[in-house]
C-alpha positions in Angstrom: 44.1 1.4 15.1 40.3 0.5 14.5 38.2 2.9 13.3 34.4 2.4 14.5 31.8 3.4 12.0 28.1 4.2 13.4 25.8 3.4 10.9 22.6 5.7 11.3 19.6 4.1 10.6 16.5 6.2 8.6 13.6 7.4 10.1 10.8 5.8 7.8 7.5 7.2 7.6 4.2 5.2 8.7 0.2 5.3 7.7 -1.9 4.8 11.0 -5.3 5.1 10.5 -7.9 4.6 13.3 -11.5 5.4 15.3 -10.9 7.3 18.5 -12.7 6.2 21.2 -15.4 9.1 22.3 -15.7 10.5 26.3 -16.6 8.9 28.9 -15.2 6.0 27.5 -12.0 7.0 26.3 -11.7 8.7 30.1 -12.6 4.7 31.8 -9.7 3.6 29.3 -7.0 5.5 30.2 -8.1 5.4 33.9 -7.8 1.3 34.1 -4.2 2.1 32.2 -3.2 4.2 34.9 -4.3 2.1 37.8 -2.7 -1.0 36.7 0.3 0.9 35.5 0.7 -0.7 32.2 2.9 0.9 29.3 1.4 2.2 25.9 4.0 0.8 23.5 5.1 3.7 22.3 6.5 7.2 22.8 3.9 9.7 22.0 0.9 10.6 23.3 -1.9 8.0 23.8 -5.4 8.2 23.2 -8.2 5.3 23.0 -8.5 3.9 19.8 -9.3 1.0 17.1 -6.8 0.8 14.6 -8.2 -0.1 11.2 -5.0 0.1 9.1 -1.0 0.5 9.4 1.5 0.3 6.8 4.3 2.2 5.8 3.5 4.8 3.6 5.3 7.7 1.5 4.3 11.1 2.6 4.0 12.5 -0.7 0.6 10.2 -1.3 -1.0 11.7 1.7 -2.8 14.3 0.4 -4.0 11.7 -2.3 -5.4 9.8 0.4 -7.0 11.9 2.5 -9.5 13.2 -1.0 -9.7 9.6 -1.7 -11.4 8.8 2.1 -13.4 12.0 2.0 -15.1 10.9 -0.9 -16.4 7.6 0.1 -18.6 9.7 2.7 -18.0 7.0 5.6 -20.5 6.0 8.3 -20.0 6.1 12.0 -19.9 2.3 13.7 -20.9 0.5 16.9 -18.2 -1.2 18.2 -19.1 -3.6 21.4 -16.3 -4.4 24.0 -16.3 -8.1 25.4 -13.3 -8.4 27.3 -9.7 -7.9 28.3 -7.0 -10.8 26.8 -3.2 -11.0 26.7 -1.3 -12.2 23.8 2.5 -12.6 24.4 5.4 -11.8 22.3 8.7 -12.8 23.7 9.1 -11.6 27.3 6.0 -8.9 27.2 2.3 -9.6 27.2 0.4 -6.9 25.2 -2.9 -6.4 26.7 -6.0 -5.6 24.4 -9.5 -5.0 24.9 -11.4 -6.8 22.5 -14.4 -5.8 20.4 -17.2 -8.0 18.5 -16.2 -8.6 15.0 -19.2 -6.8 13.5 -20.3 -7.0 9.5 -19.8 -3.1 9.6 -16.6 -3.2 11.3 -15.4 -5.3 8.8 -16.7 -3.8 5.8 -15.1 0.1 6.9 -11.6 -2.1 7.1 -12.3 -3.3 3.9 -13.3 0.3 2.3 -9.9 1.3 4.0 -8.0 -1.4 2.7 -9.0 -0.6 -1.2 -8.3 2.7 -0.8 -4.8 3.0 1.2 -3.2 0.0 0.0 -2.7 0.4 -3.0 -1.1 3.7 -3.4 1.5 1.8 -0.3 3.2 0.7 -3.7 5.4 -2.3 -2.4 7.1 -0.7 1.1 6.8 -2.5 4.2 7.9 -1.6 7.8 12.1 -2.4 8.3 10.7 -4.2 11.2 8.3 -6.7 9.4 11.8 -6.8 7.1 13.5 -7.9 10.0 11.1 -10.5 11.1 10.6 -12.2 7.7 14.2 -12.7 7.9 14.2 -13.7 10.7 11.5 -16.2 9.7 8.9 -15.5 12.3 5.7 -15.1 10.6 3.2 -17.9 9.1 2.9 -18.7 5.7 -0.6 -16.9 6.0 0.9 -14.1 7.3 4.1 -13.8 5.1 0.8 -13.5 2.4 -1.1 -10.4 4.0 2.3 -8.6 4.5 3.1 -9.3 0.6 -0.4 -7.9 -0.4 -1.3 -5.4 2.0 1.9 -4.4 4.0 0.6 -6.0 7.4 -0.1 -8.7 9.0 -3.1 -8.0 10.7 -5.6 -7.0 8.1 -8.6 -8.8 6.0 -9.4 -12.3 7.0 -7.0 -11.8 10.2 -8.2 -8.6 11.4 -9.8 -8.7 14.8 -10.6 -5.1 16.3 -9.2 -4.3 19.5 -8.8 -1.3 22.0 -4.8 -1.7 22.6 -4.4 -1.0 26.3 -0.4 -1.4 26.9 2.2 -4.0 27.4 3.7 -5.7 30.4 6.0 -8.1 31.2 5.1 -11.7 30.8 5.2 -12.5 34.4 2.8 -10.0 35.4 0.3 -10.5 32.7 -2.1 -12.8 34.4 -2.6 -10.4 37.2 -2.7 -7.2 35.1 -5.8 -9.1 33.1 -7.4 -10.2 36.4 -7.3 -6.4 37.4 -7.8 -4.8 33.9 -11.0 -7.3 33.8 -12.4 -6.6 37.2 -12.0 -2.6 36.3 -13.1 -2.2 32.3 -16.0 -5.1 33.1 -19.0 -2.4 33.0 -18.1 -1.6 29.2 -18.8 -5.1 28.3 -21.7 -5.2 26.2 -22.2 -1.8 25.8 -22.5 -0.1 21.9 -20.6 2.8 21.5 -20.4 4.6 18.3 -17.2 6.1 16.6 -17.5 9.0 14.4 -14.1 10.3 14.1 -11.7 9.0 11.9 -8.3 10.0 12.6 -5.5 9.5 9.9 -2.0 10.2 10.8 1.4 10.2 9.1 4.0 9.0 12.0 7.7 8.8 12.0 9.2 5.2 13.3 12.9 5.6 14.7 14.7 1.9 13.5 17.8 3.0 16.2 15.6 3.2 19.5 12.2 0.9 17.7 9.6 4.0 18.8 7.3 6.4 17.1 7.1 9.8 17.2 3.9 12.2 17.8 2.3 12.3 14.0 4.2 14.8 12.1 0.8 15.1 10.1 -2.7 14.6 11.0 -6.4 14.6 9.3 -9.4 14.3 11.1 -12.5 13.3 9.9 -15.8 13.0 11.3 -18.2 10.8 9.9 -21.9 11.1 9.4 
């Protein structure tokens, strides 16, 4: 008789640093998402935001990170939406509201990297380790992963607001719907002044994130 052994995959802690989108713009984005019935690719409560950095991170270093970020005395930044875009991953389309890549946003992104990345150590997300083993990443993406623990940073950083995901075959029609609904935001300058630093738990078995176990809000002035 064969005995089946069930392997329990560990939960890992993920650092997410982002700027929340203020009202009434956040409400308009959420209404557009509901109307087009796309799904945000996480299992926690979604608030429209622009991500600045994402990586695996030790929860023990979180207090030191907060202290270091507070000492920077960061200033608010202005974003400008420029349109909806779909990018394909396997059979899914990830939809985003792209933003103008300004020097102010890039400077803030660089400041965050300089503080947070050295505290990361050499930690990598399990999903990125798996992708490395499958040789999915380009040479440039592998270098960024090695240096920063994430491949969409530094020169590859493109500011955007993630809207959700949908089956690829429905991607074009949903982009059309979202573009029509959100076109009134294009060209509008929106000031972001709420920096959120959160520690999320990632379940390797279900490939989902939990609500943040620790979260700190910094008001930029």
